[in-house]
C-alpha positions as CSV (number, residue, x, y, z in Angstrom):
1,X,49.6,-76.3,-3.8
2,X,52.7,-73.6,-2.0
3,X,52.9,-70.6,-4.3
4,X,56.9,-71.2,-3.7
5,X,56.3,-74.1,-6.3
6,X,54.4,-73.0,-9.0
7,X,55.8,-71.3,-11.7
8,X,54.3,-68.1,-11.4
9,X,56.4,-67.6,-8.5
10,X,59.2,-68.5,-10.3
11,X,58.8,-66.4,-13.6
12,X,57.8,-63.8,-11.0
13,X,61.0,-64.3,-9.1
14,X,63.5,-64.1,-12.3
15,X,61.4,-60.6,-13.4
16,X,62.6,-59.2,-10.2
17,X,66.1,-60.1,-10.2
18,X,66.6,-59.5,-13.8
19,X,64.7,-55.6,-13.3
20,X,67.6,-55.6,-10.4
21,X,70.4,-55.6,-12.9
22,X,69.2,-52.5,-14.9
23,X,70.6,-50.0,-13.0
24,X,73.9,-51.5,-14.3
25,X,73.4,-51.0,-18.0
26,X,70.3,-48.7,-18.8
27,X,70.3,-45.4,-19.1
28,X,68.7,-43.1,-16.4
29,X,65.9,-42.2,-18.6
30,X,64.8,-45.4,-18.3
31,X,65.0,-45.6,-14.9
32,X,62.9,-42.6,-14.1
33,X,60.7,-44.0,-16.4
34,X,60.1,-47.8,-14.8
35,X,60.6,-46.0,-11.0
36,X,57.3,-44.6,-12.0
37,X,55.8,-47.7,-13.4
38,X,56.0,-49.8,-10.1
39,X,54.5,-47.1,-8.3
40,X,51.6,-47.3,-10.6
41,X,51.8,-51.2,-10.5
42,X,51.5,-50.8,-6.4
43,X,48.3,-48.5,-7.8
44,X,46.9,-50.9,-9.9
45,X,47.0,-54.1,-7.4
46,X,45.4,-52.4,-4.8
47,X,42.5,-51.7,-6.9
48,X,42.4,-55.1,-8.0
49,X,41.5,-56.4,-4.3
50,X,38.8,-54.3,-4.2
51,X,37.4,-54.9,-7.0
52,X,38.8,-58.6,-8.3
53,X,38.4,-60.1,-5.0
54,X,35.5,-58.0,-3.4
55,X,33.9,-57.2,-6.3
56,X,33.4,-53.6,-5.7
57,X,34.3,-51.2,-8.8
58,X,36.0,-48.5,-7.0
59,X,35.7,-45.8,-9.7
60,X,37.9,-43.3,-7.5
61,X,41.2,-44.8,-6.5
62,X,42.5,-41.4,-6.9
63,X,40.7,-40.2,-4.0
64,X,42.8,-42.8,-1.4
65,X,46.0,-42.1,-3.9
66,X,45.8,-38.0,-3.2
67,X,45.1,-38.4,0.0
68,X,47.7,-40.0,1.0
69,X,50.2,-38.2,-1.4
70,X,48.8,-34.6,0.0
71,X,49.2,-35.4,3.2
72,X,52.9,-36.3,3.2
73,X,53.6,-33.2,1.0
74,X,51.9,-30.7,3.1
75,X,53.5,-32.5,6.1
76,X,57.0,-32.0,4.6
77,X,56.0,-28.3,3.4
78,X,54.7,-27.3,6.0
79,X,56.7,-28.3,8.9
80,X,59.5,-30.0,7.4
81,X,58.9,-33.2,8.9
82,X,61.1,-36.2,7.9
83,X,60.0,-38.1,4.8
84,X,59.8,-41.1,6.1
85,X,57.8,-39.9,8.6
86,X,55.0,-38.1,6.4
87,X,55.1,-41.0,4.1
88,X,54.1,-43.4,7.0
89,X,51.7,-40.6,7.8
90,X,50.3,-40.2,4.5
91,X,49.5,-44.1,4.7
92,X,48.0,-43.8,7.6
93,X,45.6,-40.3,6.4
94,X,44.5,-42.7,3.6
95,X,43.5,-45.5,5.9
96,X,41.2,-42.9,7.8
97,X,39.6,-41.6,4.4
98,X,39.1,-45.1,3.2
99,X,37.4,-46.6,6.3
100,X,35.5,-43.5,6.6
101,X,34.4,-43.0,3.1
102,X,34.0,-47.3,3.4
103,X,31.5,-46.9,5.8
104,X,28.5,-45.2,4.0
105,X,30.1,-46.6,0.7
106,X,29.4,-50.2,1.5
107,X,26.4,-49.6,2.4
108,X,25.0,-49.4,-1.4
109,X,25.0,-51.8,-4.3
110,X,26.4,-51.7,-7.5
111,X,26.7,-48.6,-9.5
112,X,26.1,-46.5,-6.4
113,X,29.4,-47.5,-4.9
114,X,30.9,-46.6,-7.5
115,X,30.0,-43.7,-7.9
116,X,30.3,-42.5,-4.0
117,X,33.9,-43.0,-4.5
118,X,34.0,-40.7,-8.0
119,X,31.7,-38.0,-5.6
120,X,35.1,-38.6,-3.3
121,X,37.6,-38.1,-6.5
122,X,35.8,-34.5,-7.0
123,X,35.5,-33.5,-3.4
124,X,39.1,-33.7,-2.7
125,X,40.0,-31.9,-6.4
126,X,37.8,-29.1,-4.9
127,X,39.4,-28.9,-1.7
128,X,42.7,-28.8,-3.2
129,X,41.7,-25.8,-5.3
130,X,39.9,-23.8,-2.5
131,X,42.4,-24.6,0.1
132,X,45.3,-23.4,-2.5
133,X,47.6,-21.8,0.1
134,X,48.2,-25.2,1.8
135,X,48.0,-27.5,-1.5
136,X,49.3,-25.6,-3.8
137,X,46.2,-25.6,-5.9
138,X,46.2,-26.1,-9.4
139,X,49.5,-24.9,-9.8
140,X,50.9,-28.0,-7.5
141,X,52.8,-28.1,-4.0
142,X,56.4,-27.8,-3.6
143,X,57.7,-30.6,-1.6
144,X,61.7,-30.0,-0.1
145,X,63.0,-33.4,0.2
146,X,62.9,-36.2,-1.4
147,X,63.6,-39.3,-0.9
148,X,67.0,-39.8,-2.7
149,X,68.5,-38.0,-5.7
150,X,70.3,-41.2,-6.7
151,X,68.0,-42.6,-9.6
152,X,69.0,-46.1,-9.2
153,X,68.8,-45.6,-5.4
154,X,65.0,-44.5,-6.6
155,X,64.8,-47.8,-9.0
156,X,65.9,-50.0,-6.5
157,X,63.1,-48.3,-3.7
158,X,60.6,-48.6,-6.0
159,X,61.3,-52.5,-7.2
160,X,61.2,-53.5,-3.9
161,X,58.9,-51.7,-2.6
162,X,56.4,-52.8,-5.8
163,X,58.3,-56.3,-5.0
164,X,56.8,-56.5,-1.5
165,X,53.8,-55.2,-1.9
166,X,52.7,-57.5,-4.8
167,X,54.1,-60.5,-2.3
168,X,51.7,-59.1,0.6
169,X,48.5,-58.3,-1.6
170,X,48.9,-61.5,-4.0
171,X,49.5,-63.8,-0.5
172,X,46.3,-62.3,1.5
173,X,44.5,-62.9,-1.8
174,X,45.0,-66.2,-1.4
175,X,44.4,-66.9,1.9
176,X,40.9,-67.6,4.1
177,X,40.0,-64.0,3.8
178,X,40.6,-63.6,0.1
179,X,38.8,-66.6,-0.8
180,X,35.8,-65.0,1.6
181,X,35.9,-62.1,-0.1
182,X,35.8,-63.6,-3.5
183,X,32.8,-65.6,-2.7
184,X,31.0,-62.2,-1.6
185,X,32.0,-60.5,-4.4
186,X,30.6,-63.1,-6.9
187,X,27.8,-63.4,-4.9
188,X,27.0,-61.7,-1.7
189,X,24.1,-63.5,-0.6
190,X,24.8,-67.0,-0.5
191,X,27.8,-65.7,1.2
192,X,26.0,-64.4,4.2
193,X,23.9,-67.2,4.0
194,X,27.3,-69.0,4.8
195,X,28.0,-67.4,7.5
196,X,30.3,-65.0,6.4
197,X,30.6,-61.0,7.6
198,X,30.4,-59.5,3.9
199,X,30.6,-56.2,5.3
200,X,34.1,-56.7,7.7
201,X,35.6,-58.4,5.1
202,X,34.7,-55.7,2.2
203,X,35.6,-52.8,4.8
204,X,38.9,-54.7,5.7
205,X,39.9,-54.7,1.5
206,X,39.6,-51.4,1.3
207,X,41.0,-50.4,4.2
208,X,44.2,-52.5,3.0
209,X,43.6,-51.0,-0.7
210,X,44.0,-47.3,1.0
211,X,46.8,-48.3,2.9
212,X,48.9,-49.5,0.1
213,X,47.2,-46.9,-2.4
214,X,48.7,-44.1,-0.1
215,X,51.9,-45.8,0.6
216,X,53.2,-45.5,-2.8
217,X,51.0,-42.0,-3.2
218,X,53.3,-40.6,-0.8
219,X,56.1,-42.2,-2.2
220,X,55.8,-40.8,-5.7
221,X,55.4,-37.5,-4.3
222,X,58.6,-37.1,-2.9
223,X,60.3,-39.0,-5.8
224,X,58.9,-36.1,-8.0
225,X,59.5,-33.8,-5.4
226,X,56.0,-32.4,-6.0
227,X,52.1,-33.1,-5.8
228,X,49.7,-31.9,-8.5
229,X,46.1,-33.3,-9.2
230,X,47.3,-33.8,-12.7
231,X,49.9,-36.5,-11.3
232,X,48.2,-38.0,-8.4
233,X,44.1,-37.1,-8.2
234,X,43.0,-36.5,-11.8
235,X,40.1,-38.6,-12.7
236,X,42.1,-39.8,-16.1
237,X,45.1,-40.9,-13.7
238,X,42.6,-43.0,-11.8
239,X,41.2,-44.5,-14.9
240,X,44.7,-45.8,-16.1
241,X,45.3,-47.5,-12.6
242,X,41.5,-49.0,-13.7
243,X,42.8,-50.1,-17.3
244,X,46.3,-51.4,-16.3
245,X,44.3,-54.0,-13.0
246,X,42.0,-54.9,-15.8
247,X,44.4,-55.3,-19.0
248,X,46.7,-57.4,-16.6
249,X,44.0,-59.7,-15.3
250,X,41.5,-59.4,-12.8
251,X,42.0,-61.4,-9.7
252,X,45.4,-62.0,-10.1
253,X,47.2,-59.1,-8.6
254,X,50.3,-59.3,-9.5
255,X,48.7,-58.8,-13.9
256,X,48.1,-55.8,-12.5
257,X,51.5,-54.6,-12.2
258,X,52.4,-55.7,-15.6
259,X,49.5,-53.7,-17.1
260,X,50.8,-50.9,-15.1
261,X,54.4,-51.0,-16.3
262,X,52.9,-51.6,-20.3
263,X,50.6,-48.8,-19.9
264,X,53.3,-46.3,-18.7
265,X,56.3,-47.3,-20.7
266,X,54.2,-47.7,-24.4
267,X,52.3,-44.2,-23.2
268,X,56.4,-42.5,-23.3
269,X,57.8,-44.5,-25.9
270,X,54.9,-43.4,-27.8
271,X,55.2,-39.8,-26.8
272,X,56.9,-38.4,-30.1
273,X,53.6,-38.6,-31.9
274,X,51.6,-36.4,-30.0
275,X,48.5,-36.8,-29.4
276,X,48.1,-39.9,-30.9
277,X,49.7,-41.5,-28.5
278,X,46.9,-41.9,-25.9
279,X,44.8,-43.4,-28.7
280,X,47.2,-46.3,-29.8
281,X,48.0,-47.2,-26.1
282,X,43.6,-47.5,-25.3
283,X,43.0,-49.2,-28.8
284,X,45.6,-52.0,-27.8
285,X,44.4,-51.7,-24.2
286,X,40.8,-51.6,-25.2
287,X,41.5,-54.8,-28.0
288,X,43.7,-56.8,-25.3
289,X,40.4,-56.2,-22.7
290,X,38.0,-57.4,-25.6
291,X,39.4,-60.7,-26.8
292,X,41.7,-61.4,-23.8
293,X,39.0,-60.6,-20.9
294,X,40.9,-62.7,-18.7
295,X,44.0,-60.2,-19.2
296,X,47.1,-61.5,-20.0
297,X,48.5,-63.1,-16.8
298,X,44.9,-64.0,-16.3
299,X,45.1,-66.1,-19.6
300,X,48.0,-67.4,-18.4
301,X,47.2,-69.2,-15.0
302,X,44.4,-70.9,-16.4
303,X,46.8,-72.6,-19.1
304,X,48.8,-73.7,-16.2
305,X,45.8,-74.5,-14.5
306,X,44.2,-77.1,-17.0
307,X,47.6,-78.1,-17.4
């Protein structure tokens, strides 16, 4: 059945249409919060493509995010290049970094792949601190230009970017390439025996994930006007991305975006509780993962399939 005829498509379209009207009647504070959530939604969807379908646990999604963010930010800070050129070059830098990382990482299996990606994050953090004159170090990198200062325009850009990314990533996951990735993730030996080039398909998934992660990271720092370890490279940010993808539903892609929006919004509204906010959000996420292992959207899709 065509995706355009499914209930999921019409629900997604309805949500996007309603979301696009929010700048007409909500505050700038809410718009800013959702703008960040939408960029994190792309982070989570990109991660789900690699883990949910290829079966490779990337413990370091912020390596790809950080490379794109810092490349774009440094080019704008040091050379004054245009925002859009810097964003595209940041995404390309993430693709190159992802390709270089994936080649040796895909030669190992199981937890060793995840450890390789985690070490890459630690190396990037160290690079940022050591070359502080270039990166801003622990203080952060100030970026002269931003995409726009209009809150509504920033919101619509982020929503459009997340929607287009979701369409592309979901379409890819449902394509023959996505089916091969899913087969290789579940049983790589059998998939290889059927004649599929497992490494090539997983490398492709890693590169696609790197592109969207880097692109989103670059756009996010031009929204913030600054790049720092705490916002785009920190391990805690990577954990948030992973939890969002699992919470929304593995192998759903779209669920990862919902999970990211939930985590960002819930965390912000619970901020008055102080340190308790992180505990509450983490506890809710843990309970959801334990009782809904397929994620919220995964549960809904399984019911629709049975129907």
